[in-house]
N, C-alpha and C positions, 0 to 999 in steps of 0.2 A: 535337504535333498528330497524329502517326501513331498513338500509343497511344490518344489520346482518340477518334479516329475508329474504331479497332478496338473499343474498349469500347462506344461508342455503337451501332455496328452489331450487336454481339452482344446488347446490351440490347434493340434493336428486334426481334430474332429470339427474345427470351425465353431467351437462353443466358448462361452465365457463361464466363469464359475457360478454366475447367477442362473444359468440355464438349467433346465431339468436334466438329471442324469440320463445318459443314453446307454443302453446295453451294448456290449461289444457286437453281438449278433446283428443288432439293428444299425449300428454305425457303419458296418461293412456289408450290409445285405445286398448292395448292388455290385459287389466285387467278388466276394468269396464267403464260404462258410467259416465260422469260427468254432473250433472244437476243443474238447478237453478230454483227458483220460479220467475214467471213473473206476472205482473199485466196487466190490460186491456189496459193501455197506451202503453205498449211495443207491445202487439200483434195486436193492431189496428193502432199504429203509431200516435195516437192523444194525444195532451198535456192533462195532468190531474192535480190532486191536488198536488201543490208544484213542479210540473215538467213542465217547458215550452218546446216548440218544440225542442230547441237545446239539452236540457238535455235528452229528450225522444229519440232523434236521437242517442245520445251517448250511452244510455242504450241498444238500439236495436243493435248497432254495437258491443258492448261488448258481448251480449248474443250470437250473431251469430258467433263471433270469438272464443269464449272460450268453449261453451257447446254443448252437443249432446243429452241432454234430458231436458225437461221442465215440470213444474207443475204449476198449477194456484195458486197464492198466496191466494186468497180468493174466486174467482168467481165460484168454483165448490162446495163450501160448501152449504148446504141445504138452508140457509137463502138467499143466493144470487141467486141460481139457481132455487129454487122452493119456492118463498116467499108466495104464496097464494095457497089455496087448489084448487083441481080440475085440469082437463086436461089443462085448460087455465091459470093455475097459474105458469107455468114454464117460465123462461127467459133464453134462450140459446144464447143470443147475444154474450156475452163475451166468453163463452166456445167454440162456433163455431169459433170465431176469433182465439182462442188459438190453436185449432186443425188445422186450415188453416195455421197459422204461423208455427207450427211444421212441417207439411207436406211439406210446401214450402221450408223449410230450412233443410230437411233431419234429423229431430230430432225425437226421441221417446218421447211419451207423457205419463205421469203418471196421474192417476185420484185420486184426493184428495178432499173430502172424502165422503163416502156414509152414514155411520151411526156414529154420534158423539153426545155427550150430549150437546155440546156448539154450538153456531151459528146455531141452529135449531129453526125455528119459532114456537111459541107456538101453532099455529093451529094444528100442527102435533099431539100434545098430548091432545088436548081439546076434551071433550065429556060430557056425562050426567051421567056417572057412578061414584059413591062415592067410596073412598078407603075402603078396608076391615075394618070392625069395626067402621066405621063412619056412623051415622044414619041421620045426618043433615049437609047440606052444610054450610060452613062458610059464614058470611055476605060478600057480594061483596065489592070490594074496591071502595072508593069514586071516585078515578081516575084510572079506570082500564087500560087506555091507557097511563098512565104516564110512561115515560121511566125510566129505572133503572140507575145505576151508570154510569157516563160519557156519558149519553144519549143513552146507549145501551138498547136493549129490556129487559124487566123485566124477571127474571127467572120464569119458570113455577111453579105454586103452586101445589105441589103433595098432599096437604091436602084438596084440593077442588075437584070439579067434573073433571073427566078426561075420556079419551077414554077407551074402554074395550080392553082386550088383542087382541081380534079378529080384532077390528077396527084398532089398531095400527099396527098389523102385515100386514093388508091389505094395509095401507098407506106406510109402509116400502117396501113391495113388489112392489107396483106401482111405487114408486120413483126409486128403484134400476133397475127395468126392463125398465122403460122409459129412464133413463139417460144412462145406459149401452147399451141399445138397439140402441140408437141414434149414439153411437160412437163405436159400435161393429167392431172389426178389425182395428180400428184407435187408440184407447187407449188400450195398451197391459197389463198394470199393474194397479191395483186399491188398494187403502187403503179402505178396506171394512168396518172394524170397527176400530175406532180411540180412543185411550186414555181411555180405560174402566177399567184399573187396578187401584186399590186404592193406594194412596200414603202412607198411614199409617194404623196401626191396623192389625188385623189378617185376616180381610176379603180380598178376592182376588179381587172382583169387587167393584168399587165405586158405591155409590147410585146415580141413575139417573132416569129420567122418563122411559128410555128403560128398565132398570133392574127392576124397581118397578112395572110397568104396565104389561110388558110381562113376566118378570122373567129372570133368568140367561141364559136361552136358546135363548135369543134374538140374541146372537152372532151366534149360530148354524143356526138360521133362516136367518140371514143376509148373511152368506156365502153360504147357500143353494140357496137363491134367486139370488145371484150374479153369481153362477155357472150355474144356469138355463139361466140367461140372456146372458152370453157369456162363453161357455164351454172352449174356448181357452185362456181366460184371466188369468193372474197371479194374485192371490188374496192374499193380505197382511193383517196381523194384525199389526197395527202401534201404537207405544207408545214412551214415553220419560222417562228419569230417570233410564234406564236399567243399567247404571253404578253403581246404588245403589244395593248392594247384596240382600237386602230384597225384593225390587221390582222385581229384576231379578228372584228371586226364585218363586215369584207369577206368572211371565210370563211363566216360565218353567212348573209350575203346571197347568196353564190354557191351554197352547198349547198342553201339553201331554194329558190332558183330552179330548180336542177337537179332536185330532188325533185318540184317541182310539174310539171315537164316529163316526169316518169317516167324520168329517167336513172338507171341502176342503180348509184348510189353506195351502197356498203354499209358503209363505215367511214371514219373520219377518222384519218389518220396525223399525229402531232404530233412534229416534231423538236424536242425540248426542250433547247435550248442555254442553260443557266441559269448563275447565279453565286451566290456565297455570300450575297449580300444579298437573294436572292429569298425572299420570305416564304411561309409556309404559307397565309396568307390570300390572297395573290395567286394561288397555284396552285389553291386551292379555287375562287376566282372564275372562273379560266380554265376549269376542268373543268365547273363548274356551268353556265356560259353555253354551252359547246360541247355539253353534254348535252341542251340544249333541241332540238337537231337530231334527237334520237331515234336516233342511230347509235352503235355502239361506238367508243370512242376508243382508238387504239393508240399507245403511246409508241414511235415507230419509231427515235428516236435519243435518247440521254440522256447529258449530260455537265454537270458542275458546275465552272465555272471558279473557281479560288481567288482571283482578283482581284475586288474588290468590283464593279467596273464590267463585269466579264465580257469577252466578245469585243469588240474595237474595231469590228468590222463584222459584220453578220449577212446581208450580201448573198449572193445565190446564184451570183455570178460567181466560179468557183473560180480564175480566172486572177489 
């Protein structure tokens, strides 16, 4: 299988095994950028979890040789970048290193992500307001700081006290303006809203603190704030599972509505988690239908699972 894959790939590039190896970024330079996710060990050059100095050096060499765009694996998500409330709650150490690494190596940088229901610290949604129809707050947990599954932070409880719509909008705007303002002109494309389409049922949007506290127009607000922060940036809506016809129909309905309202959505990000049974016909149908939106389609993630059925789950709950 390994040799077959190698010969097939070389054939697609119009090469024979005797030819000099061609880097991915060079093979497709006339068509699109080829990016990869990087962690803080790669951008700082320091050994990290399960990666000693030699392995990190190899990672860096591979990234420099093959790619011309990079994105942070985790370090730009709200929990890592803005773990505590207030102006002093930001930690730009890893993201500054990412931008410096990209600039030093002539790479474009993508920003991921500004508004997401996951990996957002609970303080963002906390407040003193009760949900509509609730007259008394539930009893506090005996262990409020006890971590959730696999040691991850516990999911925010929407049945208890929470921020008001105005408070959450203010926090969203502050975060977007602070982060995008810091990297204005350096990061050219941003995943503004991430994975907000529901996986099942008739509803278009998933239930999340953003949609429950602010309402469905939280997407409109996020894109408006992002455009304020950097009018020259390319602003993406990013999601997975768009190879599924039902979810793709929801995407088209959502983006069509946003465009009619003048929301500055400028590109679609597609996290393509595929498997070996995915046909070219299916991929062509996906791209053709999404192209009706009239927006560029960016493949923001791409993996092909060797199991015929692919991933057992495609949900966005990383816990």
